[in-house]
Backbone as CSV, one residue per row, in Angstrom:
resi,resn,N_x,N_y,N_z,CA_x,CA_y,CA_z,C_x,C_y,C_z
1,MET,30.380,-18.982,4.227,29.879,-17.786,3.585,29.158,-16.931,4.624
2,ASN,29.379,-15.637,4.570,28.811,-14.695,5.527,27.317,-14.491,5.292
3,ILE,26.577,-14.327,6.392,25.147,-14.011,6.333,24.941,-12.678,7.022
4,GLN,24.297,-11.743,6.322,23.977,-10.423,6.875,22.474,-10.348,7.081
5,ARG,22.064,-10.000,8.297,20.641,-9.857,8.605,20.319,-8.371,8.734
6,ILE,19.336,-7.916,7.969,18.938,-6.514,7.964,17.643,-6.368,8.754
7,LYS,17.672,-5.473,9.732,16.535,-5.234,10.617,16.029,-6.540,11.247
8,PRO,16.936,-7.252,11.952,16.507,-8.500,12.590,15.550,-8.237,13.742
9,GLY,14.605,-9.132,13.882,13.643,-9.052,14.979,13.574,-10.382,15.692
10,SER,12.660,-10.501,16.621,12.548,-11.733,17.408,11.997,-12.893,16.586
11,ARG,11.226,-12.601,15.525,10.647,-13.663,14.702,11.272,-13.765,13.319
12,MET,11.753,-12.646,12.798,12.287,-12.658,11.435,13.125,-11.417,11.197
13,SER,13.904,-11.457,10.155,14.639,-10.285,9.687,13.882,-9.715,8.492
14,ALA,13.950,-8.405,8.312,13.291,-7.787,7.157,13.936,-8.269,5.861
15,ALA,15.244,-8.502,5.914,15.972,-9.038,4.755,17.188,-9.798,5.243
16,VAL,17.626,-10.738,4.427,18.827,-11.512,4.717,19.653,-11.574,3.437
17,VAL,20.947,-11.290,3.579,21.870,-11.376,2.448,22.763,-12.585,2.676
18,HIS,22.809,-13.462,1.676,23.676,-14.639,1.721,24.395,-14.703,0.389
19,GLY,25.682,-14.503,0.432,26.436,-14.469,-0.819,25.973,-13.308,-1.677
20,ASP,25.601,-13.599,-2.894,25.137,-12.581,-3.824,23.616,-12.560,-3.966
21,THR,22.919,-13.105,-2.972,21.461,-13.156,-3.028,20.862,-12.439,-1.824
22,VAL,19.812,-11.662,-2.095,19.099,-10.910,-1.057,17.680,-11.458,-0.973
23,TYR,17.283,-11.846,0.227,15.945,-12.378,0.480,15.186,-11.350,1.314
24,ILE,14.097,-10.834,0.781,13.292,-9.849,1.505,12.031,-10.528,2.003
25,ALA,11.823,-10.469,3.315,10.644,-11.073,3.933,9.388,-10.367,3.450
26,GLY,8.255,-11.025,3.605,6.982,-10.416,3.248,6.811,-9.087,3.973
27,GLN,6.555,-8.036,3.204,6.400,-6.689,3.754,4.947,-6.253,3.627
28,VAL,4.441,-5.620,4.677,3.097,-5.043,4.655,3.203,-3.547,4.933
29,ALA,2.138,-2.840,4.645,2.114,-1.396,4.849,2.145,-1.078,6.338
30,ARG,2.911,-0.061,6.694,2.958,0.399,8.086,2.093,1.638,8.243
31,ASP,2.331,2.618,7.376,1.642,3.908,7.489,0.292,3.929,6.789
32,THR,0.117,3.083,5.771,-1.120,3.112,4.996,-1.999,1.885,5.242
33,ALA,-1.718,1.131,6.291,-2.564,-0.015,6.635,-4.000,0.484,6.791
34,GLY,-4.933,-0.246,6.191,-6.329,0.147,6.241,-6.741,1.057,5.088
35,GLN,-5.774,1.536,4.336,-6.079,2.380,3.180,-6.172,1.518,1.921
36,SER,-6.221,2.135,0.761,-6.444,1.415,-0.495,-5.296,0.461,-0.835
37,VAL,-5.599,-0.478,-1.698,-4.584,-1.407,-2.199,-3.468,-0.633,-2.891
38,ALA,-3.829,0.383,-3.672,-2.818,1.187,-4.361,-1.902,1.878,-3.361
39,ASP,-2.474,2.476,-2.315,-1.659,3.158,-1.298,-0.729,2.174,-0.593
40,GLN,-1.270,1.019,-0.216,-0.448,0.025,0.474,0.653,-0.513,-0.443
41,THR,0.318,-0.766,-1.697,1.323,-1.261,-2.644,2.445,-0.250,-2.807
42,GLN,2.090,1.017,-2.962,3.095,2.079,-3.120,4.034,2.110,-1.918
43,GLU,3.476,2.045,-0.722,4.306,2.073,0.482,5.217,0.847,0.553
44,ILE,4.666,-0.328,0.294,5.456,-1.555,0.375,6.606,-1.536,-0.631
45,LEU,6.352,-1.081,-1.833,7.422,-1.013,-2.827,8.512,-0.035,-2.398
46,GLY,8.135,1.027,-1.701,9.126,1.940,-1.133,9.958,1.264,-0.061
47,ILE,9.317,0.457,0.770,10.034,-0.305,1.802,11.015,-1.264,1.138
48,ILE,10.567,-1.938,0.078,11.439,-2.870,-0.639,12.616,-2.131,-1.258
49,ASP,12.381,-0.973,-1.859,13.486,-0.161,-2.400,14.528,0.125,-1.319
50,ALA,14.061,0.510,-0.135,14.977,0.841,0.959,15.749,-0.382,1.427
51,LEU,15.092,-1.526,1.537,15.773,-2.753,1.954,16.791,-3.194,0.906
52,LEU,16.423,-3.090,-0.366,17.375,-3.423,-1.431,18.605,-2.529,-1.348
53,ALA,18.396,-1.238,-1.136,19.521,-0.299,-1.028,20.410,-0.661,0.155
54,GLU,19.791,-0.971,1.291,20.577,-1.348,2.475,21.378,-2.617,2.227
55,ALA,20.847,-3.504,1.395,21.537,-4.753,1.068,22.565,-4.571,-0.051
56,GLY,22.586,-3.393,-0.651,23.570,-3.119,-1.694,23.122,-3.486,-3.091
57,THR,21.815,-3.420,-3.340,21.314,-3.748,-4.669,20.140,-2.843,-5.022
58,VAL,19.518,-3.103,-6.163,18.416,-2.277,-6.661,17.352,-3.162,-7.306
59,LYS,16.198,-2.565,-7.590,15.069,-3.334,-8.121,15.326,-3.943,-9.499
60,THR,16.274,-3.418,-10.251,16.583,-4.030,-11.552,17.245,-5.389,-11.389
61,LYS,17.634,-5.721,-10.168,18.278,-7.011,-9.891,17.301,-8.019,-9.265
62,LEU,15.999,-7.661,-9.218,15.011,-8.586,-8.664,14.956,-9.862,-9.489
63,LEU,14.900,-10.989,-8.801,14.807,-12.288,-9.450,13.394,-12.845,-9.367
64,MET,12.781,-12.749,-8.180,11.459,-13.333,-7.926,10.705,-12.469,-6.943
65,VAL,9.431,-12.264,-7.195,8.557,-11.522,-6.283,7.289,-12.339,-6.073
66,ASN,6.873,-12.444,-4.818,5.601,-13.066,-4.464,4.701,-11.990,-3.884
67,ILE,3.482,-11.908,-4.387,2.516,-10.917,-3.921,1.273,-11.645,-3.439
68,TRP,0.833,-11.284,-2.245,-0.403,-11.816,-1.687,-1.401,-10.673,-1.585
69,LEU,-2.600,-10.889,-2.090,-3.694,-9.922,-1.994,-4.805,-10.526,-1.154
70,SER,-5.380,-9.731,-0.277,-6.484,-10.256,0.530,-7.738,-10.458,-0.314
71,ASP,-7.806,-9.792,-1.467,-8.934,-9.931,-2.391,-8.387,-9.851,-3.815
72,ILE,-8.440,-10.956,-4.541,-7.850,-11.013,-5.879,-8.532,-10.046,-6.841
73,SER,-9.718,-9.572,-6.504,-10.385,-8.603,-7.392,-9.648,-7.259,-7.402
74,THR,-8.672,-7.069,-6.510,-7.875,-5.837,-6.487,-6.578,-5.985,-7.291
75,PHE,-6.463,-7.077,-8.037,-5.271,-7.366,-8.834,-4.921,-6.204,-9.772
76,ALA,-5.889,-5.675,-10.482,-5.631,-4.580,-11.432,-5.190,-3.318,-10.700
77,GLU,-5.787,-3.034,-9.560,-5.404,-1.850,-8.774,-3.956,-1.958,-8.310
78,MET,-3.565,-3.133,-7.818,-2.181,-3.345,-7.403,-1.244,-3.191,-8.597
79,ASN,-1.640,-3.743,-9.744,-0.790,-3.688,-10.932,-0.594,-2.273,-11.471
80,THR,-1.538,-1.381,-11.256,-1.337,-0.002,-11.723,-0.145,0.628,-11.015
81,VAL,0.039,0.309,-9.749,1.190,0.819,-8.998,2.439,0.038,-9.380
82,TRP,2.332,-1.277,-9.423,3.468,-2.138,-9.791,4.053,-1.723,-11.130
83,ASP,3.179,-1.514,-12.118,3.643,-1.215,-13.477,4.442,0.084,-13.565
84,THR,4.162,1.037,-12.690,4.936,2.287,-12.701,6.242,2.146,-11.929
85,TRP,6.337,1.124,-11.091,7.527,0.920,-10.243,8.545,-0.025,-10.872
86,VAL,8.079,-1.117,-11.446,8.984,-2.154,-11.942,9.762,-1.647,-13.155
87,ALA,10.994,-2.086,-13.263,11.856,-1.665,-14.365,11.453,-2.388,-15.653
88,THR,11.043,-1.646,-16.652,10.654,-2.220,-17.938,11.822,-3.018,-18.518
89,ALA,11.518,-4.169,-19.055,12.488,-5.083,-19.663,13.434,-5.721,-18.648
90,GLN,13.211,-5.458,-17.356,14.000,-6.108,-16.301,13.064,-6.620,-15.208
91,THR,11.924,-7.132,-15.641,10.923,-7.601,-14.689,11.322,-8.953,-14.099
92,PRO,11.012,-9.159,-12.830,11.337,-10.436,-12.195,10.275,-11.486,-12.513
93,ALA,10.587,-12.722,-12.209,9.547,-13.739,-12.164,8.608,-13.320,-11.036
94,ARG,7.310,-13.635,-11.158,6.369,-13.139,-10.157,5.183,-14.074,-10.031
95,ALA,4.687,-14.178,-8.805,3.440,-14.894,-8.545,2.555,-13.982,-7.704
96,THR,1.255,-13.994,-7.999,0.297,-13.213,-7.217,-0.874,-14.117,-6.893
97,VAL,-1.212,-14.196,-5.613,-2.306,-15.060,-5.177,-3.162,-14.340,-4.137
98,GLU,-4.351,-14.862,-3.939,-5.227,-14.365,-2.883,-4.963,-15.159,-1.618
99,ALA,-4.905,-14.452,-0.487,-4.646,-15.122,0.794,-5.212,-14.289,1.938
100,THR,-5.469,-14.942,3.033,-5.816,-14.233,4.252,-4.516,-13.718,4.856
101,LEU,-4.436,-12.408,5.065,-3.212,-11.809,5.595,-3.303,-11.691,7.111
102,ALA,-2.259,-11.167,7.740,-2.132,-11.154,9.200,-3.224,-10.372,9.916
103,GLY,-3.844,-9.424,9.256,-4.928,-8.651,9.858,-5.763,-8.010,8.773
104,PRO,-7.000,-7.647,9.087,-7.897,-7.095,8.070,-7.442,-5.744,7.517
105,GLN,-6.568,-5.063,8.222,-6.063,-3.767,7.750,-5.057,-3.928,6.620
106,TYR,-4.536,-5.142,6.430,-3.559,-5.408,5.380,-4.250,-6.013,4.167
107,THR,-4.035,-5.407,2.997,-4.634,-5.919,1.768,-3.579,-6.432,0.789
108,VAL,-2.306,-6.124,1.070,-1.205,-6.521,0.197,-0.008,-6.924,1.062
109,GLU,0.667,-7.970,0.634,1.960,-8.335,1.228,2.877,-8.729,0.067
110,ILE,4.126,-8.276,0.128,5.066,-8.560,-0.964,6.396,-9.036,-0.392
111,ALA,6.914,-10.138,-0.939,8.235,-10.671,-0.604,9.043,-10.733,-1.884
112,ALA,10.369,-10.668,-1.777,11.194,-10.639,-2.979,12.549,-11.309,-2.761
113,ILE,13.129,-11.724,-3.862,14.500,-12.240,-3.891,15.219,-11.458,-4.990
114,ALA,16.425,-11.006,-4.677,17.195,-10.224,-5.648,18.649,-10.666,-5.653
115,ALA,19.315,-10.401,-6.747,20.755,-10.596,-6.838,21.438,-9.309,-6.369
116,LYS,22.685,-9.419,-5.940,23.438,-8.215,-5.547,24.061,-7.574,-6.744
């Protein structure tokens, strides 16, 4: 079975397509790093939309999403953005936890798995 790597780097690919499944690596904000959780979430979801499109799928095909917050007290703030982005009645399985992220400028990281 063919494996397609999207935006491969020296440590990881931004996404990998294997068969009919798309695996999106944990994404953090590039332009809004250091800004609010809402701003970072909005940017990351845009990055995920673009990666899904490049892989030939869309957010309505999301199967599982993992979200890491540097401070769980920002859960509601992240969800205000998530709720406007996620497709109603086509929500994926999801887990959200608090974790120390790669740097203090990052407050949100999101990884996803989708069907094609």
